[in-house]
N, C-alpha and C positions, 0 to 999 in steps of 0.2 A: 492311623492308629485306631484301635477299638475304643469307642467312646466309653468313658466311666469305668474302664477296666485297666488295672495296673499292668503295664508291660515291663518285661525285663530287658533292658537295653544295655548292650556293650558298646560304648563309644570310644573308638581308638583315635586319639588325637584331640584330647579334651582339655588341655591345660590353658588354652588361650584362644582368642579369636572366635570364630564360628563355633568350634567345638565347645568351648566354655559356655557360650551363650545358649547353646542347645541343652547342655546339662542343666542350666538354671531353669529353662522352660519346662523341661521334662520332669524335673523334681517338683516344680510348682504344680504340675498337673497330676502329681501323685504316682508317677512311674518310678520303678526301681532302676537305678542307673549304676553301671560300673564305668568309671572314668579312667581312661588309660593315657599315659604319655610316658616319656622316658623317665622323668623325675616328678611324679605327681606331688611329692612332698615339698617341692620347690615352688609350687603354685600357691601363693597366699589365698587366691580366690577358692581353689579347691579345698584348702584347709578350713576356710571359713564355712564353706558350704557343708563340709563334713560335720563341723561342730553344730550346724543348724539342723541338718536332716538326719544325722545319726546313721543307723543301719540302712536307711533308704538309699544312701550313697556309699559305694565301695570304690576305693582307689586301687588301681593295679598298674605297677610300672611295667612297661614293655618297650623294647627296642626292635622296631620292624626290620632292622637290618640284620638281626640275629635270627636265622631261620629256626634253629633248634630252640632258642628261647621263645619264639613265637608259638611253637607247638606246645611247650610247657605252659605258657601263660594262657593259651586258648583253653586248655584243659581246666586250669584254675578258674578262668572266667566262667566257664560252663557250670562249674560246681557251686559257685557262690550263691546263686539264686535257684539252683537245681534246674538249669536249663536257661535258654535265651529265646526271646521272641524276636528281637531285632539286633542285628550286628551292623553298626554304622562305621565305615572306614573314612576317616577325615584327615589323615596324615598327609602332609605335603611339604615340599621345599622347593626353592626357586633361586637360581643364580643366573641372571642375564649375562650373556657373553657374546661378543663379536667373534667372527671366525678366527681373527688373530689372537683372541684371548682364550680360545677353546682350552678347557681344562678337563682332562679325563677324569680326575678324581671327583670333581663337582658333578660331571655328568653321571658317573656311577652312583653318587649319593642320590641324585634326583631320580634315577631309574629305580633304585632300591626303595626309596621312600614312596614315590608317587605310583608305583606299579607292582614291583616284586613283593613289597610288604603284603599286599592283598593276596598274592599267590601263596605266600608262606602261611597265611592264616586260612585260606580256603581248605587246604589239605586236612588239617585237624578238625575244622569246624563242620565240613560237609557231612561227614558220617553221623555227627551228633544230631544235626538238624534233620537228616533223612530218617534217623531212628525215631526222633521226636514226632515227625510227621507234619510239621509246619514250621514256618519262620519267614523272616524278611531280611534281606540284605540290601543295604543302601551304601553306595560308594560315591564319595564326593569327588567328582572329576573337575571339569572346567570347560567353559566355552572356548578356551584356548585349544581344545582338542579338535575343534572344527577345521582349523587351517593354521599351518605353521607361519609364524610371523617373525620378522628379523629380530635376532638377539635372544629370542625365547624358545628356540628349538629344544634345548636341553630339558625344559619344563613341559612343553606341549607334546613332545614325542611320547613320553611315558604316559601322559594323560590320554592321548589318542589310543595307545595300546590298552589302557585300562577300559576305555569305552568299547573297543573292538572285542576284548575278552568278555565283557558283559554281554554283548550282542551274541557272542558264540555260546555262552553258558545258559542264557535265559531260557531257551526252549527246554533244555534238560532239567533245569531246576524247577521249572513250572510243573513238569511231570512228577516231581517229588514234593509238590506243594510248598516250594520255597520261592517266595516272590523276590525278584531282583530288580532294583531300580538304581538309576544313576542320577546324580545332581550335576547339571552343567550351569554354573553361574558365572557372572562377570566379575568386575573388579570390586574387591572388598578391602577396606582400609585395615591392613594388618602389617606385621613386621616384614612380610614378603613383598607386598606392593609398595612399601616404602622405598624399595630398591629401584623402582621405575622412575625414569627421568623424562616422562612424557605425560600429557594430560590423559586422564583415565575416565572415559565417558561412563556415566551411570554409576559412578563410585558409591558404594554403600558402606554403611557402618556395620560392624559384625552383628550387632543386635538386630539390624534391619534384615540382614541376610538370613540369620537364624530363625527369625520370625516367619519369613517367607518359606523357609524349608520346612519348618514344623507345621505350618498351616497346610502346605502342599501334601505333606505326608499324612495329614489328618483326613484330607479330602480326595486324594488322587491315588489311583493304582497304576498310573501310566508308567511305562518303562523309563521315560526321560522327563525329569522336572528341570526346567531351565528358566533363567531370568538374567538380566532384563530383556524384554522382547526386542527392543530396538537394536541392541548389540548382537543378539542372536541373528537378526535379519541380515545385518552387515556381514557377519562371518559366514552365514549360510550362502549369501550371494558369492563371496569369494570361493566357497567350496564348489559351487555349481557352475561358475563361469569357466570358459576355456582358460587354460593355464597361461596362454599368452596375454590375456587380460588381467587375470588375478595377480600374476607375478609382476606385471608392470605396475599395478597399483601398490603392492607391498614394497616394491623397490623405492617408491616415493617415501617410505617410512625410514629409510636409512639416514643416519645422522651424517651431516656434512661438516 
């Protein structure tokens, strides 16, 4: 972030968890924020923040599963503050499943929310940012993108696709003076991680994760921002080990 300069930020996925905490941080820093979710009026926290910050906070409903609606809402978001400095995509959903429980509709929902929602918003936003001549895109992915783990493939596969897409687009966007960054973080206590039936090393509260993200964005232009470091190291090892080793290790994670 530019110090002491108000940024125009569109945060998609802002009604709870990390997104809501980032809204609070950025409003407190004086930035102008557009907070989006499917039903922002149902978030008591956003309603209270709107009452406190007035025109500095604008709420805009969006369903990232609706490609046509995404295009229309992107146009509206761009017009609210006459442009955007930062587009932060924070939407995600998670349904752990065993192979026997595999559910196509759940997978399609995770793919749409965790990956294709970004694609739907790129299309209308890129031209605006290119014409404006500058901007910053931040996509919240996950350390789960590093290696597929048992029961979590429906979540981690779209996240891995998101990271791969970012890697592919970053050089082109840089030529257009659009900075693209990804956030790969570990476990955060949210309604999604409540579904996990295992110990989550390095579990953070949403406030802690949001503070780390906001601080990193203030000080780093690195393509990848990731934490906690110890979980990253473990998953990195799985990624670079021979598959005969890494898959033997993940097999031990199966429930008996």
